[in-house]
Structure formats: structure tokens, C-alpha cells
C-alpha positions, 0 to 999 in steps of 0.5 A, spaced: 270 208 447 264 211 449 260 208 454 252 208 454 246 205 456 239 204 457 235 203 464 228 200 464 224 195 467 223 190 463 229 192 458 231 186 455 226 187 449 229 194 448 232 196 441 236 202 443 242 198 443 241 196 436 239 203 434 245 206 437 250 201 435 248 203 428 249 210 429 256 209 432 258 205 426 255 211 421 259 216 425 265 212 426 265 212 433 267 207 438 260 206 442 259 200 448 251 201 449 248 196 453 241 195 456 241 195 464 235 192 468 233 197 473 227 197 478 225 204 482 228 201 488 235 199 484 235 205 479 239 210 483 245 206 485 245 202 478 246 209 475 250 212 479 255 206 479 255 207 471 257 214 471 262 212 476 265 207 471 266 213 466 259 212 463 258 218 458 250 218 459 244 214 458 237 213 456 231 211 461 225 208 460 218 207 464 218 207 470 224 211 471 223 217 467 221 221 473 226 219 478 232 220 472 229 227 472 230 228 480 237 225 480 240 230 475 242 237 477 240 241 471 235 239 466 232 242 459 225 246 459 222 240 456 224 235 461 223 240 467 216 241 464 214 233 463 218 232 470 221 226 467 227 225 463 229 220 458 236 222 457 241 223 462 248 226 460 254 225 465 258 231 465 262 229 471 260 224 476 257 230 480 254 234 474 248 231 471 244 234 465 237 231 464 233 232 457 227 229 454 227 228 447 221 224 446 217 230 443 222 233 439 223 225 436 215 225 435 215 231 431 221 229 427 218 223 425 211 226 423 214 232 419 220 229 416 219 222 415 211 222 414 210 229 411 205 230 416 204 238 417 202 240 424 201 247 423 194 249 423 192 242 424 187 239 429 190 234 434 187 229 439 191 225 444 188 219 447 191 219 454 194 224 460 200 220 463 207 221 463 208 220 455 203 226 454 207 230 458 213 229 454 211 230 448 205 236 449 210 242 449 213 240 442 207 239 439 204 246 441 211 249 439 209 247 432 202 251 432 197 247 431 190 250 431 187 245 437 189 240 441 184 236 445 187 231 450 182 225 452 182 221 458 178 216 462 180 221 468 178 228 466 181 231 472 188 229 470 187 231 463 185 238 465 191 238 470 196 237 464 192 242 460 193 247 466 201 246 466 202 247 459 197 253 458 202 258 457 205 254 451 199 254 448 199 262 448 206 262 444 207 262 437 212 258 433 217 264 433 216 266 440 212 272 439 207 275 445 200 273 445 199 281 442 202 279 436 198 278 429 203 273 428 201 269 434 197 262 432 194 261 438 192 253 440 186 251 443 188 246 448 183 243 452 181 236 456 175 232 455 173 225 457 173 219 453 166 219 452 166 226 449 170 223 443 163 221 440 161 228 439 168 231 436 169 233 429 174 229 425 181 230 427 187 231 422 192 227 427 190 222 433 195 220 438 195 214 442 199 215 448 195 209 452 198 203 455 193 199 453 197 195 448 201 192 453 194 188 455 192 186 448 187 192 448 186 199 444 182 205 446 176 203 441 176 210 437 170 212 434 171 212 426 168 219 426 174 222 429 177 221 422 177 224 415 180 221 409 186 224 410 187 223 418 193 219 421 192 215 427 199 215 430 201 210 436 206 212 441 207 204 441 211 200 437 212 192 435 207 187 438 204 192 443 202 196 437 198 190 434 191 191 437 191 199 435 194 197 428 189 191 426 183 196 428 185 201 424 187 196 418 180 194 419 177 200 419 181 203 413 184 208 418 191 211 416 196 208 421 203 209 424 207 206 430 212 209 434 218 206 431 220 212 427 219 216 434 224 211 437 229 212 432 228 220 432 229 221 439 235 216 440 238 220 434 237 227 439 240 223 445 246 221 441 247 228 439 247 230 446 252 225 448 257 225 442 256 232 438 254 228 432 247 228 429 246 221 425 242 220 419 236 216 421 233 214 414 238 208 414 237 206 421 229 206 420 230 202 413 234 197 417 229 196 423 
């Protein structure tokens, strides 16, 4: 039996147990995946107890991702850059590996499931919190022409751009900046008010938590052209405000359920060595 879990607060609504048990049936593996309620003050003790009981690994949701990264002895580049982990692998009781599969999960959903190509595109991200730090590196690796981060607090968006500036100067193939094959990405920060003056984007990503309060970012329609996609990192009831706004404005919209499944598949592969087929699980959900 492979013992897995997701830690978070709140976590009772999580669809991760359903997703991972579906992966397990598909791969003919015996998996016990449970949801464990944990607050910042209880998380270190609870996750250590879980690892001591023979846990193979776990997922971590807000507000515990930064703690999870700090608890691990080793971490992937994506996790280190984001200073956050959504996945822990317990190699031994004292040897933990932290990863962040959110960005790769988002790219897989956009490119493979939605056939939305990122190379050479114009991307706008609304928000500059931990969720953006978790996806920005993988978006840059796809070689978009530009990424604009719009945030209420401009300084926070600027710090995020500074942290990832080196990746904006590398191509998908990893050539140095002097190579003629290096598609450089124009990465910059703007205030939310400055969105009114921007040309349309190919992709607009909502990475705010406004949906939890029944609100949406109030995006100006001028941000979108006929083929633009508005992608919400939220899913379920939390995504309803922006979804309804886009429906009324006739803007193409997609919630983050596909990203949830794709990032889960990458975590499952890390723990088991098996990459499940996400298509039937997405249809099931």
C-alpha cells in the first residue's frame, strides 16, 4: 500500500483524493490517499508523523507551501525559485525532496489539453503572489514574446520580475543570450490601473484569490481579442465570478481544473514512477 496525503486548510473540499485514487486504479497500484487538515502551527508535526508512519509523499496546499519547501532537505529548481512546494517526496524519514508541479501542470493543460501555444505569445498575469511564483518559470520556458504581471501593489510585481529576470533571457532550448535562436521574453510589471492602456493579450491568467470573496478582477474588455483565452487558476465555486463575467462579455474562458489534474499527475509520477493518463480523469471530473 502506497500511503499518500494532501495537507491544507481548509482541505475537506479537495478533489485530490478522488484524482489520485483514479490514477491508482488506472495504474493498478494500491494507494491510500487522504486529506489531512493542517494549520501553519500544526503542519510540521503532522507531516513528520505522516512520514514516520511510512508515508511515501504528500501534496500541500495554501497556506503551507512555503513551510513545506523549508522542511525539505533538497528541492527542485522550480520549488527553490518559488520558495514553495506543492509536493513532498519522503525518500527516507530524514531525506525529503520538495517539488512544485504547478507550473508544469498549467503548461500541460494549456498546450496539451487546450491546444493553446505559448511560444511567441503575449501573456498577462493578474496577481503577484505565491501562485504566480509557482508558475512563472515554466511559462517563461515556453518562450512567450512577453509576460506582463499586473498587481495592485506594483512593488511586489516588480520584485517577482527581478527574481525571474534570468529565465527571461534564456530560450526553450537553453541557448545563451548571444544565440540567434534565443527567443527573449519581455518580462515586466505594471499596476492594475495600467491594464486600461495595454494592447490585447493572447492569454490572460487570473492568479488572484478574489473568487474566494465572490469577486473577480474586473478586467477591461480591451485586454482580449477574438482568440484570447482567459485562464483562471481557480476552479469550482471559487471560479464562478470570473467565469460569469467572461460569459457575459463573450470572452473565451477556462478554469483551473485541468491544471489541478495535470499537476497531480506529475506528483503521482514522482511518488510512484508511473505517469497516468489524465484525459479519462478530466472527463470523470
